[in-house]
TISEDREN-867707 format. One record per atom (N, C-alpha, C): residue number from 1; atom name; y, z, x. Coordinates in steps of 0.05 Angstrom, whole numbers, always signed. Layout:
TISEDREN-867707
   n atom     py     pz     px
 NUM   CA      Y      Z      X
...
end
This chain:
TISEDREN-867707
   n atom     py     pz     px
   1    N  +1845    -27   -272
   1   CA  +1870    -49   -287
   1    C  +1842    -64   -304
   2    N  +1855    -83   -323
   2   CA  +1841    -97   -335
   2    C  +1841   -124   -331
   3    N  +1824   -139   -306
   3   CA  +1823   -166   -296
   3    C  +1827   -188   -311
   4    N  +1812   -190   -336
   4   CA  +1803   -202   -349
   4    C  +1832   -206   -390
   5    N  +1847   -181   -385
   5   CA  +1851   -187   -401
   5    C  +1873   -210   -409
   6    N  +1891   -226   -392
   6   CA  +1890   -256   -397
   6    C  +1879   -266   -401
   7    N  +1850   -262   -395
   7   CA  +1840   -297   -396
   7    C  +1810   -288   -417
   8    N  +1805   -261   -430
   8   CA  +1785   -263   -444
   8    C  +1785   -279   -478
   9    N  +1808   -286   -484
   9   CA  +1819   -294   -511
   9    C  +1804   -320   -504
  10    N  +1803   -335   -487
  10   CA  +1799   -366   -479
  10    C  +1769   -372   -461
  11    N  +1767   -346   -450
  11   CA  +1740   -349   -429
  11    C  +1711   -368   -445
  12    N  +1712   -361   -481
  12   CA  +1683   -382   -485
  12    C  +1694   -405   -482
  13    N  +1717   -413   -481
  13   CA  +1718   -434   -479
  13    C  +1700   -462   -456
  14    N  +1697   -431   -439
  14   CA  +1667   -446   -421
  14    C  +1651   -458   -440
  15    N  +1636   -460   -465
  15   CA  +1619   -457   -481
  15    C  +1622   -485   -505
  16    N  +1612   -502   -513
  16   CA  +1615   -516   -549
  16    C  +1623   -490   -569
  17    N  +1599   -468   -559
  17   CA  +1594   -455   -594
  17    C  +1585   -417   -580
  18    N  +1598   -407   -589
  18   CA  +1589   -376   -572
  18    C  +1555   -372   -583
  19    N  +1548   -363   -563
  19   CA  +1519   -353   -566
  19    C  +1498   -376   -571
  20    N  +1504   -402   -558
  20   CA  +1483   -414   -559
  20    C  +1482   -420   -535
  21    N  +1446   -428   -529
  21   CA  +1436   -430   -488
  21    C  +1420   -460   -497
  22    N  +1419   -467   -466
  22   CA  +1408   -490   -473
  22    C  +1374   -476   -479
  23    N  +1348   -505   -486
  23   CA  +1330   -490   -485
  23    C  +1318   -481   -467
  24    N  +1311   -491   -439
  24   CA  +1307   -480   -408
  24    C  +1314   -458   -406
  25    N  +1345   -439   -412
  25   CA  +1347   -416   -400
  25    C  +1335   -395   -421
  26    N  +1336   -400   -453
  26   CA  +1317   -393   -473
  26    C  +1291   -392   -462
  27    N  +1273   -406   -452
  27   CA  +1245   -410   -444
  27    C  +1242   -397   -428
  28    N  +1262   -398   -404
  28   CA  +1258   -377   -383
  28    C  +1261   -345   -384
  29    N  +1275   -336   -404
  29   CA  +1272   -315   -406
  29    C  +1245   -302   -428
  30    N  +1252   -315   -444
  30   CA  +1221   -315   -467
  30    C  +1196   -313   -451
  31    N  +1191   -328   -416
  31   CA  +1171   -326   -412
  31    C  +1173   -300   -387
  32    N  +1199   -307   -378
  32   CA  +1196   -267   -365
  32    C  +1193   -252   -377
  33    N  +1203   -249   -401
  33   CA  +1207   -220   -420
  33    C  +1178   -214   -424
  34    N  +1164   -231   -432
  34   CA  +1142   -241   -445
  34    C  +1122   -224   -419
  35    N  +1115   -240   -404
  35   CA  +1094   -243   -385
  35    C  +1105   -199   -365
  36    N  +1131   -190   -368
  36   CA  +1136   -171   -352
  36    C  +1133   -145   -371
  37    N  +1131   -154   -406
  37   CA  +1123   -126   -425
  37    C  +1147   -119   -422
  38    N  +1177   -144   -431
  38   CA  +1206   -121   -440
  38    C  +1213   -117   -468
  39    N  +1223   -103   -476
  39   CA  +1223    -92   -501
  39    C  +1255    -84   -511
  40    N  +1266    -76   -484
  40   CA  +1297    -69   -486
  40    C  +1302    -78   -470
  41    N  +1326    -94   -466
  41   CA  +1350   -105   -443
  41    C  +1381    -89   -443
  42    N  +1385    -89   -421
  42   CA  +1414    -81   -415
  42    C  +1431   -105   -402
  43    N  +1453   -115   -424
  43   CA  +1460   -128   -402
  43    C  +1496   -119   -400
  44    N  +1489   -117   -369
  44   CA  +1512    -99   -358
  44    C  +1536    -98   -350
  45    N  +1546   -135   -346
  45   CA  +1563   -143   -354
  45    C  +1564   -176   -381
  46    N  +1561   -158   -400
  46   CA  +1557   -183   -413
  46    C  +1581   -199   -425
  47    N  +1610   -188   -415
  47   CA  +1639   -198   -415
  47    C  +1636   -207   -453
  48    N  +1632   -225   -451
  48   CA  +1651   -234   -483
  48    C  +1616   -240   -508
  49    N  +1607   -232   -483
  49   CA  +1576   -226   -503
  49    C  +1560   -255   -510
  50    N  +1555   -274   -487
  50   CA  +1553   -289   -503
  50    C  +1520   -286   -494
  51    N  +1509   -283   -479
  51   CA  +1473   -278   -476
  51    C  +1469   -260   -495
  52    N  +1492   -243   -514
  52   CA  +1472   -215   -524
  52    C  +1451   -233   -560
  53    N  +1464   -254   -567
  53   CA  +1445   -263   -584
  53    C  +1422   -275   -584
  54    N  +1425   -283   -556
  54   CA  +1401   -304   -544
  54    C  +1374   -277   -540
  55    N  +1384   -254   -527
  55   CA  +1365   -228   -528
  55    C  +1362   -220   -549
  56    N  +1373   -220   -574
  56   CA  +1372   -206   -602
  56    C  +1349   -229   -617
  57    N  +1356   -256   -608
  57   CA  +1334   -276   -618
  57    C  +1309   -271   -613
  58    N  +1306   -265   -589
  58   CA  +1277   -258   -572
  58    C  +1265   -234   -583
  59    N  +1273   -214   -596
  59   CA  +1264   -195   -614
  59    C  +1261   -173   -594
  60    N  +1296   -158   -577
  60   CA  +1293   -149   -563
  60    C  +1312   -124   -576
  61    N  +1313   -105   -558
  61   CA  +1330    -81   -563
  61    C  +1354    -77   -552
  62    N  +1370    -91   -554
  62   CA  +1396   -107   -537
  62    C  +1417    -78   -540
  63    N  +1430    -76   -507
  63   CA  +1456    -71   -512
  63    C  +1467    -81   -495
  64    N  +1496    -82   -495
  64   CA  +1513    -90   -473
  64    C  +1539    -79   -461
  65    N  +1543    -79   -439
  65   CA  +1563    -68   -424
  65    C  +1591    -86   -417
  66    N  +1612    -75   -409
  66   CA  +1626    -92   -387
  66    C  +1656    -74   -381
  67    N  +1662    -79   -356
  67   CA  +1690    -52   -357
  67    C  +1708    -64   -364
  68    N  +1720    -92   -369
  68   CA  +1727    -92   -390
  68    C  +1735    -98   -410
  69    N  +1757    -83   -428
  69   CA  +1766    -73   -450
  69    C  +1765    -99   -461
  70    N  +1784   -118   -452
  70   CA  +1787   -132   -459
  70    C  +1765   -161   -476
  71    N  +1747   -157   -457
  71   CA  +1727   -173   -457
  71    C  +1712   -165   -476
  72    N  +1702   -135   -483
  72   CA  +1689   -125   -499
  72    C  +1700   -133   -532
  73    N  +1722   -136   -535
  73   CA  +1740   -137   -554
  73    C  +1736   -160   -570
  74    N  +1734   -174   -543
  74   CA  +1728   -208   -554
  74    C  +1700   -209   -563
  75    N  +1678   -195   -553
  75   CA  +1654   -199   -548
  75    C  +1650   -187   -584
  76    N  +1665   -159   -591
  76   CA  +1661   -154   -623
  76    C  +1665   -174   -638
  77    N  +1687   -182   -634
  77   CA  +1690   -204   -655
  77    C  +1670   -225   -656
  78    N  +1654   -238   -635
  78   CA  +1636   -257   -632
  78    C  +1626   -248   -651
  79    N  +1610   -226   -637
  79   CA  +1585   -220   -650
  79    C  +1587   -208   -687
  80    N  +1618   -207   -688
  80   CA  +1621   -204   -716
  80    C  +1616   -233   -734
  81    N  +1628   -248   -722
  81   CA  +1617   -279   -731
  81    C  +1588   -285   -736
  82    N  +1571   -272   -722
  82   CA  +1545   -278   -727
  82    C  +1530   -253   -740
  83    N  +1547   -236   -754
  83   CA  +1529   -212   -774
  83    C  +1507   -194   -754
  84    N  +1522   -195   -723
  84   CA  +1499   -178   -700
  84    C  +1520   -156   -697
  85    N  +1502   -133   -702
  85   CA  +1502   -104   -690
  85    C  +1496    -94   -672
  86    N  +1510   -105   -636
  86   CA  +1491    -90   -621
  86    C  +1513    -80   -607
  87    N  +1496    -51   -592
  87   CA  +1512    -21   -588
  87    C  +1523    -45   -560
  88    N  +1556    -39   -558
  88   CA  +1577    -45   -523
  88    C  +1585    -16   -518
  89    N  +1580    -12   -498
  89   CA  +1604     +1   -476
  89    C  +1620     -5   -460
  90    N  +1640     +1   -453
  90   CA  +1660     -3   -437
  90    C  +1653    +18   -414
  91    N  +1627     +7   -389
  91   CA  +1622    +18   -371
  91    C  +1626     +1   -347
  92    N  +1629    +13   -322
  92   CA  +1627     +5   -293
  92    C  +1603     +4   -284
  93    N  +1584    -26   -285
  93   CA  +1568    -25   -277
  93    C  +1545     -7   -251
  94    N  +1573     +4   -233
  94   CA  +1568    +25   -208
  94    C  +1568    +54   -226
  95    N  +1564    +63   -251
  95   CA  +1556    +84   -266
  95    C  +1546    +85   -290
  96    N  +1523    +68   -291
  96   CA  +1512    +68   -310
  96    C  +1494    +92   -319
  97    N  +1476   +106   -305
  97   CA  +1473   +126   -317
  97    C  +1489   +153   -327
  98    N  +1507   +152   -304
  98   CA  +1523   +169   -332
  98    C  +1523   +167   -371
  99    N  +1526   +140   -372
  99   CA  +1527   +131   -398
  99    C  +1498   +127   -410
 100    N  +1480   +118   -392
 100   CA  +1463   +117   -417
 100    C  +1434   +139   -404
 101    N  +1429   +158   -422
 101   CA  +1402   +170   -418
 101    C  +1382   +168   -416
 102    N  +1373   +141   -415
 102   CA  +1350   +127   -428
 102    C  +1347   +107   -405
 103    N  +1325    +93   -405
 103   CA  +1314    +76   -380
 103    C  +1304    +52   -409
 104    N  +1323    +27   -394
 104   CA  +1310     -2   -402
 104    C  +1284    -17   -379
 105    N  +1273    -32   -394
 105   CA  +1253    -59   -391
 105    C  +1269    -73   -376
 106    N  +1297    -75   -374
 106   CA  +1299    -98   -367
 106    C  +1338   -102   -364
 107    N  +1346   -105   -341
 107   CA  +1377   -110   -341
 107    C  +1391   -126   -328
 108    N  +1407   -133   -343
 108   CA  +1413   -164   -330
 108    C  +1443   -161   -324
 109    N  +1451   -178   -301
 109   CA  +1471   -175   -289
 109    C  +1479   -214   -290
 110    N  +1489   -223   -306
 110   CA  +1494   -253   -318
 110    C  +1519   -267   -297
 111    N  +1516   -292   -291
 111   CA  +1544   -311   -287
 111    C  +1566   -302   -268
 112    N  +1553   -292   -239
 112   CA  +1562   -279   -213
 112    C  +1581   -257   -216
 113    N  +1570   -239   -237
 113   CA  +1590   -217   -234
 113    C  +1598   -196   -213
 114    N  +1561   -196   -199
 114   CA  +1574   -178   -168
 114    C  +1581   -184   -156
 115    N  +1600   -206   -153
 115   CA  +1620   -220   -138
 115    C  +1641   -211   -130
 116    N  +1640   -193   -154
 116   CA  +1672   -178   -156
 116    C  +1673   -153   -151
 117    N  +1655   -138   -135
 117   CA  +1658   -123   -114
 117    C  +1666   -127    -98
 118    N  +1684   -105    -83
 118   CA  +1706   -103    -67
 118    C  +1694   -107    -32
 119    N  +1666    -99    -26
 119   CA  +1647    -95     +0
 119    C  +1618    -93    -16
 120    N  +1599    -87    +19
 120   CA  +1571    -92     -5
 120    C  +1560    -60     +8
 121    N  +1594    -48     -1
 121   CA  +1581     -9     +0
 121    C  +1586     +0    -30
 122    N  +1600    -27    -48
 122   CA  +1605    -19    -86
 122    C  +1573    -30    -90
 123    N  +1573    -57    -76
 123   CA  +1552    -75    -80
 123    C  +1521    -54    -85
 124    N  +1523    -43    -67
 124   CA  +1494    -23    -66
 124    C  +1498     +1    -79
 125    N  +1520    +14    -83
 125   CA  +1531    +30   -112
 125    C  +1522     +9   -139
 126    N  +1527     -4   -141
 126   CA  +1521    -26   -168
 126    C  +1486    -28   -171
 127    N  +1470    -37   -157
 127   CA  +1450    -39   -148
 127    C  +1431    -17   -158
 128    N  +1443     +3   -139
 128   CA  +1430    +37   -143
 128    C  +1437    +37   -170
 129    N  +1462    +38   -179
 129   CA  +1461    +47   -212
 129    C  +1441    +28   -234
 130    N  +1443     +7   -230
 130   CA  +1422    -15   -246
 130    C  +1390     -6   -244
 131    N  +1378    -10   -222
 131   CA  +1357    +16   -206
 131    C  +1352    +36   -222
 132    N  +1360    +52   -225
 132   CA  +1363    +72   -234
 132    C  +1356    +77   -265
 133    N  +1370    +54   -273
 133   CA  +1370    +61   -308
 133    C  +1341    +42   -322
 134    N  +1323    +31   -296
 134   CA  +1303     +9   -307
 134    C  +1276    +32   -302
 135    N  +1258    +29   -321
 135   CA  +1230    +31   -328
 135    C  +1225    +33   -299
 136    N  +1197    +49   -300
 136   CA  +1188    +38   -274
 136    C  +1172    +14   -279
 137    N  +1170     -5   -266
 137   CA  +1165    -35   -259
 137    C  +1185    -46   -276
 138    N  +1203    -37   -287
 138   CA  +1224    -62   -295
 138    C  +1240    -83   -281
 139    N  +1251    -96   -289
 139   CA  +1255   -121   -274
 139    C  +1296   -111   -276
 140    N  +1307   -122   -258
 140   CA  +1339   -129   -246
 140    C  +1342   -161   -254
 141    N  +1355   -179   -272
 141   CA  +1359   -205   -262
 141    C  +1385   -212   -267
 142    N  +1391   -226   -248
 142   CA  +1417   -229   -236
 142    C  +1426   -268   -229
 143    N  +1450   -279   -234
 143   CA  +1455   -299   -228
 143    C  +1474   -309   -228
 144    N  +1485   -325   -211
 144   CA  +1505   -340   -198
 144    C  +1503   -364   -194
 145    N  +1527   -386   -197
 145   CA  +1537   -402   -188
 145    C  +1538   -410   -157
 146    N  +1552   -393   -148
 146   CA  +1563   -397   -120
 146    C  +1526   -389   -109
 147    N  +1526   -410    -95
 147   CA  +1503   -409    -75
 147    C  +1504   -421    -48
 148    N  +1485   -425    -37
 148   CA  +1486   -438     +4
 148    C  +1486   -459     -4
 149    N  +1478   -474    -20
 149   CA  +1496   -505    -17
 149    C  +1523   -503    -19
 150    N  +1532   -488    -44
 150   CA  +1566   -490    -41
 150    C  +1574   -476    -24
 151    N  +1569   -460     -9
 151   CA  +1586   -451     +8
 151    C  +1589   -464    +39
 152    N  +1561   -483    +42
 152   CA  +1564   -499    +61
 152    C  +1576   -523    +59
 153    N  +1575   -534    +36
 153   CA  +1596   -563    +28
 153    C  +1626   -548    +23
 154    N  +1623   -525    +20
 154   CA  +1659   -515     +0
 154    C  +1664   -541    -13
 155    N  +1671   -539    -39
 155   CA  +1671   -576    -48
 155    C  +1704   -551    -62
 156    N  +1722   -572    -69
 156   CA  +1749   -559    -70
 156    C  +1753   -559    -97
 157    N  +1744   -580   -105
 157   CA  +1749   -581   -141
 157    C  +1723   -583   -152
 158    N  +1709   -568   -173
 158   CA  +1687   -574   -191
 158    C  +1701   -567   -225
 159    N  +1696   -591   -228
 159   CA  +1698   -596   -260
 159    C  +1677   -578   -270
 160    N  +1687   -569   -300
 160   CA  +1674   -564   -315
 160    C  +1669   -559   -349
 161    N  +1692   -564   -358
 161   CA  +1697   -576   -390
 161    C  +1719   -604   -391
 162    N  +1706   -618   -399
 162   CA  +1730   -645   -403
 162    C  +1715   -649   -435
 163    N  +1728   -644   -451
 163   CA  +1735   -654   -482
 163    C  +1768   -671   -489
 164    N  +1763   -687   -510
 164   CA  +1785   -696   -517
 164    C  +1810   -676   -514
 165    N  +1810   -654   -523
 165   CA  +1832   -636   -524
 165    C  +1839   -615   -499
 166    N  +1812   -604   -482
 166   CA  +1817   -584   -475
 166    C  +1796   -594   -445
 167    N  +1816   -586   -427
 167   CA  +1796   -593   -395
 167    C  +1802   -558   -380
 168    N  +1774   -562   -358
 168   CA  +1777   -537   -349
 168    C  +1760   -545   -323
 169    N  +1779   -539   -295
 169   CA  +1773   -542   -277
 169    C  +1773   -518   -257
 170    N  +1763   -514   -232
 170   CA  +1760   -498   -223
 170    C  +1769   -510   -191
 171    N  +1784   -493   -188
 171   CA  +1798   -489   -161
 171    C  +1795   -486   -141
 172    N  +1782   -483   -122
 172   CA  +1776   -466    -96
 172    C  +1780   -458    -80
 173    N  +1801   -441    -70
 173   CA  +1805   -434    -49
 173    C  +1791   -414    -36
 174    N  +1776   -428     -1
 174   CA  +1768   -414    +15
 174    C  +1776   -396    +33
 175    N  +1770   -370    +42
 175   CA  +1773   -351    +63
 175    C  +1749   -357    +89
 176    N  +1754   -342   +104
 176   CA  +1726   -334   +122
 176    C  +1706   -326   +104
 177    N  +1706   -306    +97
 177   CA  +1687   -295    +84
 177    C  +1673   -292    +51
 178    N  +1698   -299    +38
 178   CA  +1697   -302    +12
 178    C  +1719   -322     -8
 179    N  +1731   -328    -27
 179   CA  +1733   -339    -42
 179    C  +1758   -340    -64
 180    N  +1773   -362    -72
 180   CA  +1793   -347    -95
 180    C  +1779   -369   -120
 181    N  +1765   -368   -132
 181   CA  +1754   -380   -153
 181    C  +1791   -382   -181
 182    N  +1804   -410   -177
 182   CA  +1816   -422   -201
 182    C  +1815   -426   -226
 183    N  +1816   -414   -244
 183   CA  +1802   -428   -269
 183    C  +1829   -444   -288
 184    N  +1828   -468   -279
 184   CA  +1856   -492   -292
 184    C  +1848   -492   -310
 185    N  +1860   -493   -340
 185   CA  +1857   -496   -360
 185    C  +1880   -512   -364
 186    N  +1878   -535   -385
 186   CA  +1894   -560   -391
 186    C  +1889   -561   -424
 187    N  +1905   -564   -439
 187   CA  +1904   -569   -465
 187    C  +1923   -588   -476
 188    N  +1911   -610   -490
 188   CA  +1923   -634   -478
 188    C  +1923   -646   -511
 189    N  +1927   -635   -532
 189   CA  +1909   -653   -563
 189    C  +1947   -650   -564
 190    N  +1942   -674   -590
 190   CA  +1973   -678   -611
 190    C  +1982   -651   -615
 191    N  +1971   -632   -624
 191   CA  +1985   -601   -624
 191    C  +1991   -588   -606
 192    N  +1983   -589   -579
 192   CA  +1979   -564   -552
 192    C  +1979   -582   -539
 193    N  +1999   -580   -513
 193   CA  +2011   -588   -489
 193    C  +2013   -570   -477
 194    N  +1984   -548   -457
 194   CA  +1994   -523   -447
 194    C  +1972   -528   -419
 195    N  +1984   -515   -393
 195   CA  +1973   -513   -368
 195    C  +1967   -478   -367
 196    N  +1945   -455   -361
 196   CA  +1945   -436   -356
 196    C  +1934   -443   -331
 197    N  +1925   -423   -310
 197   CA  +1908   -411   -298
 197    C  +1907   -384   -293
 198    N  +1886   -370   -293
 198   CA  +1862   -343   -291
 198    C  +1853   -345   -257
 199    N  +1858   -328   -238
 199   CA  +1838   -328   -210
 199    C  +1822   -308   -214
 200    N  +1793   -308   -205
 200   CA  +1781   -296   -197
 200    C  +1778   -298   -165
 201    N  +1784   -268   -156
 201   CA  +1785   -266   -129
 201    C  +1760   -245   -121
 202    N  +1740   -266   -103
 202   CA  +1716   -257    -84
 202    C  +1725   -246    -60
 203    N  +1721   -226    -51
 203   CA  +1728   -213    -23
 203    C  +1712   -225     +2
 204    N  +1681   -240     -7
 204   CA  +1661   -236     +2
 204    C  +1638   -252    -17
 205    N  +1625   -273     +5
 205   CA  +1598   -291    -11
 205    C  +1580   -262    -12
 206    N  +1558   -267    -31
 206   CA  +1539   -246    -37
 206    C  +1514   -275    -38
 207    N  +1500   -290    -20
 207   CA  +1473   -307    -16
 207    C  +1451   -303    -17
 208    N  +1442   -320    -22
 208   CA  +1403   -307    -23
 208    C  +1394   -292     -2
 209    N  +1404   -291    +19
 209   CA  +1388   -279    +38
 209    C  +1407   -239    +46
 210    N  +1432   -241    +36
 210   CA  +1449   -220    +29
 210    C  +1433   -201     +7
 211    N  +1432   -222    -16
 211   CA  +1419   -204    -40
 211    C  +1390   -200    -27
 212    N  +1370   -207    -16
 212   CA  +1346   -195    -11
 212    C  +1354   -182     +7
 213    N  +1367   -173    +30
 213   CA  +1374   -147    +50
 213    C  +1379   -125    +28
 214    N  +1400   -132    +17
 214   CA  +1410   -108     -8
 214    C  +1399    -96    -31
 215    N  +1382   -113    -34
 215   CA  +1370   -108    -58
 215    C  +1341    -90    -42
 216    N  +1322    -95    -28
 216   CA  +1305    -80     -9
 216    C  +1319    -54     -6
 217    N  +1344    -54    +12
 217   CA  +1362    -34    +16
 217    C  +1355    -17     -4
 218    N  +1361    -23    -34
 218   CA  +1370    -10    -60
 218    C  +1342     +6    -58
 219    N  +1317    -11    -53
 219   CA  +1294     +4    -57
 219    C  +1270    -20    -85
 220    N  +1287    -36    -88
 220   CA  +1270    -60   -101
 220    C  +1249    -61    -86
 221    N  +1218    -72   -101
 221   CA  +1193    -74    -88
 221    C  +1192   -108    -77
 222    N  +1197   -127   -101
 222   CA  +1187   -154   -105
 222    C  +1213   -163   -114
 223    N  +1218   -191   -104
 223   CA  +1250   -203   -108
 223    C  +1231   -233   -112
 224    N  +1239   -243   -116
 224   CA  +1247   -271   -126
 224    C  +1263   -284   -133
 225    N  +1270   -319   -126
 225   CA  +1291   -329   -128
 225    C  +1281   -352   -142
 226    N  +1291   -356   -164
 226   CA  +1295   -395   -163
 226    C  +1325   -409   -173
 227    N  +1317   -429   -171
 227   CA  +1345   -445   -172
 227    C  +1350   -460   -192
 228    N  +1331   -455   -215
 228   CA  +1340   -470   -248
 228    C  +1322   -451   -259
 229    N  +1334   -457   -291
 229   CA  +1321   -436   -310
 229    C  +1293   -452   -319
 230    N  +1286   -469   -302
 230   CA  +1251   -489   -301
 230    C  +1234   -470   -278
 231    N  +1242   -446   -272
 231   CA  +1227   -431   -246
 231    C  +1226   -434   -227
 232    N  +1241   -461   -221
 232   CA  +1239   -482   -184
 232    C  +1245   -461   -169
 233    N  +1236   -460   -153
 233   CA  +1243   -440   -124
 233    C  +1259   -442   -119
 234    N  +1280   -431   -105
 234   CA  +1314   -425   -100
 234    C  +1305   -447    -66
 235    N  +1331   -470    -75
 235   CA  +1325   -486    -53
 235    C  +1359   -477    -30
 236    N  +1359   -470     -5
 236   CA  +1380   -459     +1
 236    C  +1411   -486     +0
 237    N  +1388   -522     -1
 237   CA  +1406   -538    +11
 237    C  +1410   -556    -11
 238    N  +1398   -550    -31
 238   CA  +1401   -563    -64
 238    C  +1403   -554    -84
 239    N  +1402   -523    -90
 239   CA  +1394   -508   -109
 239    C  +1431   -495   -116
 240    N  +1437   -511   -143
 240   CA  +1463   -505   -156
 240    C  +1466   -479   -170
 241    N  +1442   -454   -183
 241   CA  +1448   -440   -179
 241    C  +1424   -419   -169
 242    N  +1435   -386   -171
 242   CA  +1420   -363   -157
 242    C  +1412   -357   -178
 243    N  +1388   -353   -183
 243   CA  +1375   -329   -200
 243    C  +1358   -318   -188
 244    N  +1367   -296   -194
 244   CA  +1348   -267   -179
 244    C  +1339   -258   -190
 245    N  +1305   -245   -191
 245   CA  +1293   -234   -213
 245    C  +1280   -203   -184
 246    N  +1288   -177   -189
 246   CA  +1283   -154   -173
 246    C  +1264   -144   -193
 247    N  +1242   -135   -177
 247   CA  +1217   -110   -196
 247    C  +1229    -92   -179
 248    N  +1232    -58   -201
 248   CA  +1226    -37   -194
 248    C  +1201    -31   -180
end
């Protein structure tokens, strides 16, 4: 079932303009990929393709995949508007080797995508799948906004977007191990007054220590954690983003 079918069309309201990334994010990937000799990258949870133009602008051979046909359809529209021809495939990231008969210098899995797995067994399948299509000394880069700090503080409401005609709010229902992230969209212009809700269910949290343990179990040799796209070290008590770089 495509859980994003009712959300794909408005997903990009997270951003001011499709394909634009803040300078720190661009510098992070440029620096990291240059140091690691990355020439090819697969975004294995590319969604609507938000990061694909950035990777393309870095001069890389770029591929995108996602399990949601609705998100990929939106990605195709977005890329067409930028006149970009980037290969897209509908693939479950637990099954990447069955769809790609090659290896990549880097695989990225961004924006908390891994938390959509139902349990750690399926997370391990996903990580093994990602590792298998990496070349020797290739890297896996993951990011998530659910951090040790957030899990400790458990904020109920997180404002995400506030524009004259549109507002987006996370309303979070915490459980013992997981949480429901309710994306509340409010359209409030003279032409449109509407209220929509979409929910992402995370069965359990994957925080810094969990990721380190699972990545080591998968066979990744070296693992680095950052708390910003400026390469600041990850701090459990203060970081609002968790960026993981795992080396094959």
